[in-house]
TORVEXMAR-90903 format. One record per residue: residue in three letters; x, y, z of N, C-alpha, C in turn. Coordinates in steps of 0.02 Angstrom, whole numbers, plus 50000, padded with zeros to 5 digits. Example, Ala and Ser with C-alpha at 12.3 -4.5 7.8 and 13.67 -1.06 7.14 Angstrom:
2
ALA506604971650390506154977550390506604983550390 SER506424988850354506844994750357506455000250394 
//
This chain:
564
MET553695539756021553225544956043552525542156049 GLY552385536256019551715533456023551245536855975 SER550605535855987550105538655942550005546055956 THR549735549555907549615556655914548895558255897 THR548555561855939547885564255925547955571255896 PHE547835572055831547905578455801547335582955820 PRO547455589455829546905594055844546395594155788 ARG545775595055807545245595055758545335600455706 HIS545615606155725545625611855681546305613355651 ALA546795608955661547445610355632547425609455557 PRO547635614355518547635613655445548065607755423 PRO547885604555367548255598655344548995600055336 ALA549175606055316549885607655305550285607255369 LEU549925607255425550265607555489550325600755522 ALA550105595555489550085588955521550785586755543 LEU551285587555500551955585455518552235589555575 LEU552085596055574552315600355627552025598255694 LEU551365596855694551035594855756551275588055779 LEU551415583655731551675577155749552345577855786 ALA552755582455760553395583655792553315586555861 CYS552765590355869552645593555934552255589155982 GLY552025583455960551685578956005550945579556007 GLY550635582755959549905583055956549625589355984 GLY548995589256004548675595256029548055593356067 PRO547665598156090547075596756130546535593556088 SER546125589656121545575586456086544995585756133 GLY544415588556115543835588456159543315583556136 ARG542725584056165542205579156150541995579356078 THR542055584956044541825585455976542395585155926 GLN542955582355945543545582555902543705575755873 ALA544085575955818544285569855783544875566755818 ALA544905560255813545495556655838545765552455782 THR546375553855761546685550255707547315546955732 PRO547365540355731547965537055756548545538255710 THR549145536855736549745537855695549765532855638 ALA549395527555643549375522755587548665522555560 PRO548435527855525547745528155503547585523255448 THR548085519655422547945514855370547725508155398 ALA547665507655464547425501355493546735499755467 SER546635493355448545995491455418545605487055465 PRO545005489255485544595485355531544315479155498 THR544015474855538543745468655512543175469755465 THR543085465055420542555465455370541885463655402 ALA541355466755378540695465355405540455458455384 SER539905456355414539645449655402539355448855333 GLY539255454255296539045453755226538315455155213 ALA537945457655262537255459555249537255466055210 ASP537285465455144537435471155102536815473855068 GLY536385476855106535775479755077535205474755076 ASP535065471355131534535466355133533855469555131 GLY533375465855103532675467955105532505473055053 GLY531865474455047531635479454998531605486255029 VAL532165489155044532185495655076531945501055028 GLN531515505455052531255510755010531585517355026 LEU531635521454976531925528054985531475532355029 ALA531785535855075531405540355118531305547055083 ASP530755550355099530645557055074531135561855108 ALA531265567555076531725572455105531475575255171 SER530815574655182530525577355244530545572355301 THR530825566355291530845561355343531235563955403 PRO530945563555464531305566155522531925562055538 ALA532385565055574532995561655592532825555755638 PRO533185550155631533045544255672533275545455744 PRO532995541755791533215542655860533925540055870 ARG534285543055919534955540855934534945534055969 GLY535495530555965535555524155999536295522256003 THR536415515856004537105513556010537325509355951 SER536885507955904537065503855846537485507955797 LEU537815504455751538235507655701537895506755634 ALA537765512255599537425512055535537775516455485 ILE537645515155421537945519155367537575525755359 VAL537945531155358537655537755342537675538655266 TYR538255537555236538315537755163538885533355141 GLN538885531755077539385527255049539445528654975 GLY540045528154948540135529054877540825531754859 ILE540865535154803541495537554776541535545054791 CYS541865546854845541915553854863542555555054903 ASP542715561254914543315563054951543225562155026 ALA543775562155062543745561855135543385567955162 ALA542975566955212542575572355241542785573555313 ARG542645579555336542685581255406541975582155432 MET541875580955497541215581555526541195587555573 ALA540635590955574540525596655619539795596555641 GLN539585601855675538895602255700538615609155688 VAL538025609455658537685615755644536975615255673 GLY536815619555720536155619455749535955612755778 GLY536425609155809536285602655837536265597055787 MET536385598455723536375593355671537075591955646 PRO537235585555630537895584155602537955587155532 ALA538535589955517538685592755452539285589155423 THR539235587155360539775583755325540135588855282 LEU540785589555292541185594455255541655590855207 PHE541475590955143541935588755091542415594555077 PRO542925593555035543385599155023543045605655001 HIS542515605054960542215611154933541455611154936 SER541165607154978540435607354988540275604955058 ALA539725607555086539505605755153538785603355149 TRP538625598055186537965594955183537695593555253 LEU537035594355260536675592055320536295585755300 THR536305580755342536005574355323535405572355365 ASP535275575655421534675573955460534045575955420 GLY533575571255414532965572655377533055572555302 GLY533575569455278533715569355206534275574155189 PRO534655572855136535235577055121535035584055097 ARG535365589055126535255595955105535935599255096 SER536015602655041536635606255029536645612555071 LEU537145613255115537225619155157537645624455122 PHE538165622155087538635626855055539005623354999 ARG539095626754943539505624254888540035629554872 ASP540655627554876541205632154863541275633154787 GLN541435639054767541545640654697542255643354688 ARG542605640754640543285643154627543255650054595 PRO543595654954624543615661654593543925661154523 SER543675665154479543905664854409544645666454403 ASP544915670454450545625672254445546075667754486 MET545805662254514546205657654554546375651454514 PRO547015649654508547205643554472546895637354504 GLU546725632454463546425626254488546865622854540 SER547515622854530547975619554576547945622854645 GLN547905629454648547875632954712547205631654746 TYR546665631354706545995630054733545975623154766 GLU546285618254734546255611454760546675610554823 MET547135615154836547545614654896547155616254960 GLY546605619854953546215621755012545615617055022 ARG545255618255076544645614355089544245617655145 LEU543615615655150543195617655206543445613855268 TRP543545617555322543875614555380543435613655441 ASP542965618155451542535617555510541885621355496 ALA541375619955535540735623255528540385623355596 GLY539905627755604539535628155666538975633155660 GLY538705635155716538155639955717537585637455759 ILE537205642155788536655640155833536065637255794 ASP536005638755729535505635755687535745636455615 GLU535345633655568535555633555499535595640655470 THR535155645055492535155651955467535795655655488 HIS536055654055546536645657455572537265652955569 ALA537295648855518537865644355510538485648155489 TRP539065645455507539695648255484540145642555459 ILE540585644255415541055639355387541745642455387 ALA542245638455406542945640555402543265637055343 ARG543575640955300543905638155241544655639355248 ILE545045634055241545765634355248546085633555180 SER546565637755164546955636955103547685636055121 ARG548045632655079548755631355092549165633555033 MET549735636455046550165638754993550885638955019 PHE551325634954991552035635155007552165634155082 GLY551815629555113551925627855182551565632355232 ASP551365638355211550975642655255550235641755240 GLY549815644755279549105644155267548755650755280 SER548135651055259547705656655276547005654055285 TYR546605657455324545925655255335545445660755313 GLU544845658755296544305663355282543695661155321 MET543325665855349542715664355384542125666555342 LEU541625662055335541035663455295540425662355339 PHE539955667055338539345666555378538735666655331 LYS538285661955343537685661555300537275667955306 ALA537265670955366536875677055376537145682755334 ARG537755682155308538045687155264538105684555193 ASN537635680055175537615677055108538275673755090 TRP538585670755140539215666955131539785671255103 ALA539745677755112540295682055091540875681355140 PRO541485680455116542055679855162542155686155203 ILE542295685255267542465690855310543155693355290 PRO543235699655277543885702155252544415702455305 GLU544565696855337545095696655387545535690555377 PRO545785689255317546215683355309546855684055348 GLN547065678755379547665678855421548135673355399 SER548765675155388549275670055374549435666555440 ILE549505660055437549645656155496550185651055480 HIS550505648755530550955643055524550955639755593 GLY550405636855610550325634155677549645631155688 TYR549335633055741548735629655766548145634455766 ILE547555632055745546955636055745546425632455787 GLU546085636055829545535633255868544925637755860 TYR544365634955836543745638555831543325636855892 LEU543115641955928542775641055993542075644055990 PRO541565640155973540875642855974540665644356045 ARG540325649856054540095651856120539345650356127 PRO539095649656189538385648056199537905653156169 ASP538115659556164537665664656137537655664856060 GLY538015660156028538025659955955538615663455925 SER539005667155965539595670355938540155665255928 LEU540665667355893541215662855877541875666355893 TRP542305662855930542975665355945543475661055907 LEU544015664255887544555660755853545215662255887 VAL545595657055900546265657755927546745654455878 ALA547215658355851547715655755805548395656455837 THR548755650855844549425650955872549925650355815 ARG550335655355808550845655255755551495652655785 PHE551725647055759552365644355782552935648155746 PRO553425650355783553955654355752554435650055710 GLU554785653355666555285649855625555895648155667 ARG556065652355716556635650955759556445646155814 PRO556805640655823556615635655873556665638155945 ASP557045643555958557115645956026556615651456043 ALA556165653055996555675658356008555005655356029 LEU554645659156069553985656856091553455658456038 PRO552905654756037552385656155988552015662556003 THR551725665455952551295671355960550585669455942 ASN550115673555962549415671755953549025677455921 TYR548485675355888548025680055859547325678255883 PHE546945683155906546265681955930545775685955888 SER545205682855873544685686355837544015683655859 ALA543485687455847542815685355867542295688455822 TRP541725684855814541175687255773540525685555808 THR540015689655796539345688155821539045682655778 SER538445680255797538115675055758537925677555688 GLU537905684155680537755687155615538385688155573 GLY538965686655601539575687455563539895694255570 LYS539685698255619539985704855630540565704255679 SER541105707755665541695707455708541525710255777 SER541805707255828541705709655896542365709055934 LYS542405712455991543005712356031543075705756068 VAL543695703756078543845697656114544115699356182 ASN543775697156234543985698556302544325692356329 LEU544945691156307545325685356328545905687456373 PRO546165682856413546705684556460547305687856428 GLY547495685856369548075689056339548425684656289 PRO548945687256256549275683556203549725677956226 ASP549765676756292550205671556316549845664856324 MET549195664656312548835658356318548725655456249 TYR548745648956243548645645856178548395638756188 LEU548235635556134547945628856136547355628456184 GLY546885633056174546305633356218545755628656196 THR545285627456240544705623356224544115625956264 SER543515624556241542915627256271542525621856308 THR542295623256368541935618456408541185619056394 ALA540805614256421540095614056408539725620156436 ASP539975623056490539635628756520539885635456495 GLY540285635456440540485641656410541155644456432 GLU541495640956477542155643256496542675641756441 LEU543175645956438543745644656395544335642956439 VAL544645637156428545205634956468545815634256423 ALA546375636856445546985636456407547565635756455 HIS548175635056428548745634456472549315638656446 ASP549815639556489550335644456476550955642556516 PHE551525645056495552145644356533552265650756572 ARG552405650156637552555655956677553105654256727 LYS553675657556719554225656856765554415649556776 GLY554465645956720554685638956723554155634156746 LYS553525636256748552995631756768552425631956717 LEU552095626256713551515625656669550885627256709 VAL550505632256688549925634356726549295633856683 LEU548735633756716548085633356682547725639956689 LEU547455642456634547095648756634546365647656615 ARG545935652256635545245651656614544955658556599 TRP544485658556553544055664256543543345661756555 SER542955665456593542285663256610541805669156611 PRO541195668256588540705673756591540485675256663 ARG540655670856711540425671756779540985672156831 LYS541615671056808542175670856856542715675756833 PRO543195677256876543715682056857544085680056793 VAL544235685056753544625683956693545355683056711 ASP545715678956672546425677756683546555675156753 ASP546165670356773546235667356839546745661856835 LEU547295662456872547795657156876547525651756921 VAL547325646156892546985641056931547465637356977 ALA548005634656949548475630956991549095629356950 ASP549605626956985550215624856953550135617656930 ALA550265616456866550185609756839550845605956836 GLY551345608356873551965604656876552555608256845 PRO553145607456874553735610756846553995607156784 PHE554365610856744554705607856687555355611456677 SER555795608556640556435611856625556625610356554 SER557135613856530557365612756461557645605856451 GLU557795602256506558065595556499557505590356490 ASP556895592256501556345587556491556205586456418 GLU555805581056405555745578656337555395583556293 SER554965587456302554665591656251554485598356281 TYR554735603456250554565610256271554125613656219 GLU554045610556163553705613656107552945613656118 PRO552595618556090551865618656095551565612356065 GLY551005610256093550665604556066550745598256107 VAL551245598156152551365592256192550845591756248 TRP550685597456278550225597456335549505597556309 ARG549265591656297548605591056265548045591256317 MET547485594056297546905594356341546315590656310 HIS545925587456352545295584356332544745587156376 VAL544155588156348543595590956384543055585656392 GLY542835584556453542265580256466541635584356468 THR541225583356519540615587256527540705592556581 THR540995590656637541105595556691541835596356708 ARG542275592756674542985593156689543395594156625 THR543955597556633544445598256580545085594956604 TYR545355590256565545945586456585546555588956546 LEU547115589056580547745591456552548275586056562 LEU548615584156508549165579456511549815583256511 THR550225582356565550865585856568551375582056526 PRO551925585356510552415582256466552775576456498 LYS553095572556457553505567056481554165570056506 GLN554235570256572554815573556602555135568956653 LYS555705571156679556065566956728555635565556789 ALA555225570356808554805569556867554215564956854 GLY554115562856792553565558456775553005562056740 ARG552605558556702552035561456667551425561156712 ARG551025566456710550435566756753549825569056715 ILE549245567356740548605569756714548265573756770 GLN548085579956754547735584356801547045585756774 TYR546575587656817545925589656792545685596056827 TYR545315600056789545025606256814544275605356816 ASP543965606456875543255605056884542835611456886 GLY543115617056864542755623356866542965627756923 GLU543315624856973543535628657030544285627757043 LYS544525621757039545225620457056545485614857011 ILE546145614057013546465608756975546685603357025 SER546575596957006546725591357051547075585857011 PRO547445581557044547785576057009547295570356995 SER547395567156939546995561156923547245555256963 PRO546805550756984547045544757020547495540356977 LEU547495541556910547945537656868548675539356881 ASN548795545056913549485546756928549805541756976 GLY549395537757009549655532557053549955526757015 VAL549835526356950550145521156908550595524656858 ALA551015529056884551435533256842551895529256797 SER552075523156818552515519056776552185517456710 HIS551515516756710551155515456648551075521856608 LEU550975527456642550905533756606551535535556568 ALA552095532956590552735534456557552735531956485 ASP552395526356472552385523856402551685524656372 LEU551325529956393550665531556365550705532256290 THR550235529156254550205529856181549595533856158 SER549065533956198548475537956181548045538756243 TRP547615543756243547165544656299546555548556276 THR546005547856312545395551356296544965552156359 VAL544495556756355544025558056410543325557256384 THR542895553556419542215552356396541745557856419 ALA541135557456395540625562356415540455561756489 SER540625556056519540515555056591541105557356633 ASP541595560656601542195563056634542645557356657 ASP542575551556628543025545956640543635546556594 VAL544205543856616544825544256577545035537256557 TRP545215536556492545505530356466546205531756441 VAL546665527156453547355527756430547575521056401 THR547935521156346548265515056320549015515956326 THR549365510356333550085510656342550435506056292 ALA551075507456281551475503456235551565496356260 SER551465495256325551535488556353550905484456348 GLY550395486956312549795483056300549265483656354 LYS549275489056392548785490056445548275495356426 ALA547675494556453547155499656450547005501656522 LEU547115508056538546995510556605546355514756606 PHE545975514156660545335517656666545285520956734 ALA545055527156734544915530656797544245533956791 SER543775532056833543105535056831543115541756865 LYS542595545656854542535552156886542515551456962 ALA542245545856985542185544657057542845542357088 GLY543345540957046543995539057073544175531757066 GLU543735527657039543885520657029544435519856976 VAL544915515656988545455514356941545485506956926 LYS545545505256863545625498256845546095497756785 GLU546355491756777546835490456724546605484256685 GLU546635484756619546445479156577546985477956525 ALA546995471856499547455470456443547105472256378 LEU547455475656334547175477156268547085470656229 PRO546565470156189546475464056149547035463056099 GLU547345468556077547915468456032548185475656031 PRO548785476856004549045483756003548555488455968 ALA548395493956002547885498555976547955505256010 VAL547615510355980547585516956010546855519156016 LEU546735523856060546055526356073545855531656023 ALA545205531756007544925537055965544215538355989 GLY543985544455981543315546156004543315547356079 SER542745549756103542705551256174542035549156205 ARG541485550456171540835548656201540825541156215 THR541055537256167541155530056176541875528756156 PRO542295526056200542985524756180543015519356126 TRP543365520856073543485516056020544225514456017 LEU544385508256002545085506255992545195505055917 LEU545705508355890545915507055821546545502855825 ALA546485496555807547055491955813547515492555753 THR548155491455766548645491755711548525486155661 SER548185480755682548035475255636547465477055589 GLY547085482255606546515484155566545845483055600 ALA545835479855658545205478755693544965485055728 LEU544315485455737543995491055772543625488255832 TYR543735491155891543435488755953543055494355988 THR542545492456026542215497056072542145493556139 HIS542085497556192542045494756260541315494156280 ALA541085488156291540395486856310540365480756355 GLY539945481056406539875475356450540505473756489 GLY540935478656499541545477556537542125474656498 THR542045473756432542575470856391542635474656325 TRP543205473856292543305476556226543015471656175 GLN542545474056135542205469756087542355472056016 ARG542505467255973542665468755904542035470955867 VAL542105475855823541535478855788541535476555715 ASN540955474255693540855472955622540555479055588 LEU540785480655529540555486555494540025484555442 PRO539405486655449538885484855401539035487855333 GLY538865484155281538935486755213539635486255184 ALA540105483355221540775482455193540785476255148 ALA541185476455096541235470855050541615465155084 GLU541405459055070541735453255099542415452155067 GLY542855448855104543505447255076544015452755088 LYS544555452355051545095457255058545145461354995 PRO545415467555001545645470755063545075473055107 ALA545185472855171544685475055219544655482655221 PRO544125485555249544095492855255544655495555299 LYS544815501955288545315505355328544985511355362 VAL545065511855427544785517555464545215523655453 GLU544905529055429545255535355418545215540055478 SER544625540655508544545545455562543925543755603 VAL543915546355664543355545655710543175552555735 TRP542535554255731542305560955751541735560355801 ASP541755564355854541205564955901540825571255885 VAL540195570555866539775576255848539125575755888 GLY539035580255936538435579855977538395573256014 GLU537845569756005537735563356039538005557456000 ASP538265558555941538465553055897539215552855885 THR539455546955869540135545955846540115543955773 PHE540535547155732540575545755660541245542555645 ILE541225537255606541825533455588541875533255512 GLN542435535555485542535535855413543035530555391 THR542845526655340543285521255316543355521555240 THR543865518155215543935517055143544035509655131 GLN543835507455071543935500455051543995500154976 ILE544465496254952544535495054880544035489754860 ARG543555491654817543015486954798542705489254733 PRO542365484854697542025486854635541335489754651 GLY540985491854598540305494354605540275501854612 PHE539685504254630539545511454639539675515354575 GLY539445512554519539495516054455540185516054425 ARG540595511154443541285510954418541415503954389 PRO541725503654329541825497154298542345492854332 THR542825495854367543355492054401543375493954474 ALA543745490054513543795491454585544165497954598 GLY543955501554647544265507754667544095509454738 VAL544295515254761544175517354830543445519154840 VAL543125515754887542445517354908542475519654980 ARG542195525454993542225528455060541545527655094 THR541555525955158540945524955197540985529055261 MET540445532455277540395536055341539865532455383 TYR540075530055441539615526855489539465531655546 ALA538905530355580538735534255639538365529855688 THR538435531255752538065527655804537345530055805 GLY536895525355816536195527155828535815529755769 ARG536015527955708535665530555649535465524755604 ALA534825524055592534575518555552534195520955491 ALA534315527055469533965529755410534255526655346 GLN533905527855291534145525555226534845528355212 PRO535345523955199536005526555183536005530855121 LEU536415535955120536465540455063537025538155017 ARG536995540254955537515538954906537925545254898 CYS538585544554896539015550154878539365548354813 GLY539405553254769539745552054705539295548754654 ALA539615545354605539275542654546538635538854565 PRO538095539754524538075543454461537975550954469 PHE538035553354531537995560454544538695563454540 PRO538755570154538539425573154540539785571254604 THR540445570954600540855569254659540675573854717 ASN540645570954777540505574654839539805577554841 THR539345574354806538635575754812538315570154853 LEU537905571854902537535566954941536815566754916 ALA536555560754904535875560154877535565553554900 LEU534905553454900534545547254917534595542454859 LEU534795536354873534845531154822534825524554858 PRO534465519554831534445512954865535145510154873 PRO535255506154925535915503254937536045497454889 PRO536665495154884536815489154843536415483154868 ALA536205478954821535785473154838536205467554866 GLY535965464554921536265458554948535895452354924 GLU536105446654946535815440354923535095439554944 THR534865442954996534175442255019533735447954996 CYS533985452154950533585457954928532945455654893 ALA532385458354914531735456454886531505460954829 GLU531795466854823531585471554771532195474254734 PRO532525470154693533115472654658532925477454602 MET533355482254591533275487054536533965488554507 VAL534005488354441534635489654407534665496954387 LEU535145500654414535235507654395535625507754329 VAL535315510654277535625510154210535785516954180 SER535535522454207535645528854174535545534554222 GLY535925539954211535825546254247535895551854197 VAL535465556954202535465562354153535475569054188 ARG535465574354148535495581154175534885582654218 PRO534975586854270534405588854311533845591754269 GLY533225589854284532655592654250532475589154185 HIS532845583954165532705580354103532555573054119 LEU532025570454089531865563354098532345559054057 PRO532525553254082532935548754042532575546753978 ASP532945546053925532635543853862532985537553838 GLY532935535953775533235529853749532845523553765 TYR532195524353782531775518553797531785513353740 PRO531665515453678531645510453624532295506553618 LYS532855509853625533495506453618533595501553676 LEU533425503553737533485499053794533015493053786 ALA532415494353761531935488853749532215483953698 GLU532555486553648532855482153597533385477753628 HIS533795480553673534315476653705534025471153750 LEU533465472653784533195468053834532675463153805 LYS532445464253745531945459853715532205452653712 GLY531785448053734531955440953732532405438653789 LEU532505442853840532925440953897532515436753946 ASP532465430353932532035425853971532265425454044 ALA532915426154057533165425554126532885430854172 ALA532625436254143532345441654184531595440854196 GLY531285435454170530565434354178530185436754118 THR529545438254128529115440354072529105447954064 THR529175451654120529165458954116529675461954164 VAL529885468054150530265472254196529935479054197 THR530085483054249529785489654255530325494954252 PHE530245499654204530685505354200530445510554251 VAL530895512754294530715517454347531135523754339 ASP530805529254321531135535854320531035539054388 PHE531575541154420531505544354485532045549754491 GLY531915554354537532375559954546532695559854614 SER533315562354617533665562854680534165568454674 ASP534135573354720534575579154720534565582654653 GLY533965583354623533905587054561534095583354499 ALA534305577054506534505573154447533975567854432 SER533875566354368533405561154348533785554754334 LEU533555549254363533885542854355533405537754328 LEU533665532654295533255527254268533475520654298 GLY533005517054327533135510454353532675505354319 VAL532905499254316532505493754289532365488854346 ALA531745488654370531555484454426531375477554400 THR531625472354434531495465454415531175461654473 SER530925455854458530585451954510531055447554549 SER531685446854528532155442554563532865445254555 LEU533295443054600533995445154596534335442154534 GLU534135435954516534405432954455534215436954394 GLY533595439454393533385443554337533765450154334 ALA533905453054392534285459254394534995458154367 ARG535295452654385535965451154361535965450254285 ALA535435447054259535385446154186535315452854151 VAL534915457454179534835464054149535495467954151 ALA535835467654208536465471254215536985468654165 LYS537005461954155537475459054108537315461054037 ARG536675460954019536465462553951536605469953933 LEU536525474353982536605481553969537315484053982 GLY537745479654006538435481654018538775484253955 GLY539055490153958539385493153900538915496553852 LYS538255496253866537755499353820537425505553850 VAL537595507153913537305513053946537875517353973 ALA537695523453995538205528354014538615526054074 TYR538295522754123538635520554183538615512954185 PRO539135509754213539085502454223538475500954266 PRO538035496554244537415495154282537565492854353 GLU537175495354400537225493454470536585490154493 ILE536645484854531536055481554559535945484254629 LEU535405487954637535235491054701534655487354733 CYS534535488854796533985485554831533495490754856 GLY532895490854828532395495554850532075499154792 SER531495501754805531115505454754530915512154783 PRO530995517654747530805524154775530055524654788 LYS529875528154842529175529054858528815532854803 THR529155537854777528865541854723529305541154661 ALA528995541454604529365540954541529065545854491 LEU529485548254446529245552654394528815548854343 ARG528995542454335528635538454286528805531154297 ARG528315526654290528415519454291528115516554227 THR528505512454193528295509454130528495502154128 ILE528025497754109528155490654108528375488554038 LEU528925484854034529165482253970529015474753965 ASP528655472853912528535465753897529155463053862 LEU529515458453895530145456053868530055451553807 ALA529475448653798529365444453740529265448553677 THR528885454153683528715458053623529135464453618 GLY529445466553673529825472853672529385478953671 THR528755478353694528295484053695528175486353767 PHE527975492753773527865495853838527115496553852 ARG526955496753915526285498453937526325501954005 VAL525845506154018525825509854081525435505854132 PRO525705504854192525335500854242524715504354267 
//
């Protein structure tokens, strides 16, 4: 069957079901996860926190977009999903949501109800978010129980109170934000009987979270997606044919656009999820099933449906393994025979050899996730291998978990087994990268609570000019103490020089203590001396906060303090 692009909004419990059905639609803002998500991309060149990087203030404006790949956050935290709220990327951990432009801000923190067992609480997670601005943000929370699921909608304008419309589902969910700030939801329930057709549930809310009527063509349309100009496009089976439907604020409702090709029960897949759609900027593309008549790609341009020029190479489409549509309405396809096919919006078609077996992910910029673990992007007319900044050298290499298109940026999430980040032994470290972002990377997890994002200097590399050893973290609102005991441990440590500076600083409401040294060798000596003597394994970071609660100089010869 090749690779599968899972729908952005399909609940985790439904992954196997969707895999069996062949995937689902995926638009410009959707995740692309290959069938082999454990593939590990190449290791970065090792520039691991160079220079004396300083912490940015929370009011620092978001950096300009570009094409480079930079770390958004890194540390010990759970896998996240990406969404967009008011034009800003939102990071969704299982039970907390964060905005990161201009410094980390907590958007939402989930609380386990007192009458809900911990095991049931952990089965669910935050699944999607949106809204025209932060004040009118909404969050979708998915829970799973015994193979079925239910969703809850929460709106910030309603103080995050759940909308009392929980729906049991066993199928596909699509959240469709509208240009006016309202939100539509389409839930497709797959039946238990294999010979029965799916049923659908439609719901809608205003930007304030109030229920509103849904003016959709009817319960026979499913797997819909929303275009840039506010149209809703979906498809349906009618009298043995696959047809395309649209809802538009300016055009007739339930308009049968065109026939997308015949199918029969003898063809390879009749189940929902096979006919996947991708949305560009002005076109919506539809992939027809693998059938005796051949597989085809059609596109809808707002008026009519037309065949893609890639249909002229139907022999390659027969062994299609992945496909995507870019923001320029160009189409990319990969095949099991090692080909990459391209069709531009203007009709140009070309064929390239893949650098190695791989599948496509993302849409604004096509990315290749190779089965060997390499990550590629298409630039300058060729597929170029991507190095990931901040990855630890050596093996095991990082593993790409997911790729998300959010607004103008692409986000890439990886894991790597490595030491550090407040942990005495090697463990899973998760990194979120994004295109065009060069701001100070954030820390997730230790010494902060798991799934907390906070400003913290990055790990120090060999060229770090301002090393600082993180030695303690305490309760919010309390300054670190134990100065005399730490001074006793460090007294006479000649390898660290004549003095070190104790730096108390705050991040995300927590008070932290760092020991700044004049050299990387001195930082290593401090970390070794304090190992096992402080609450967290000492970490050598690179950078000094712009603001600090307190700075105190320790004379290493006498063990006495003075204020600078």
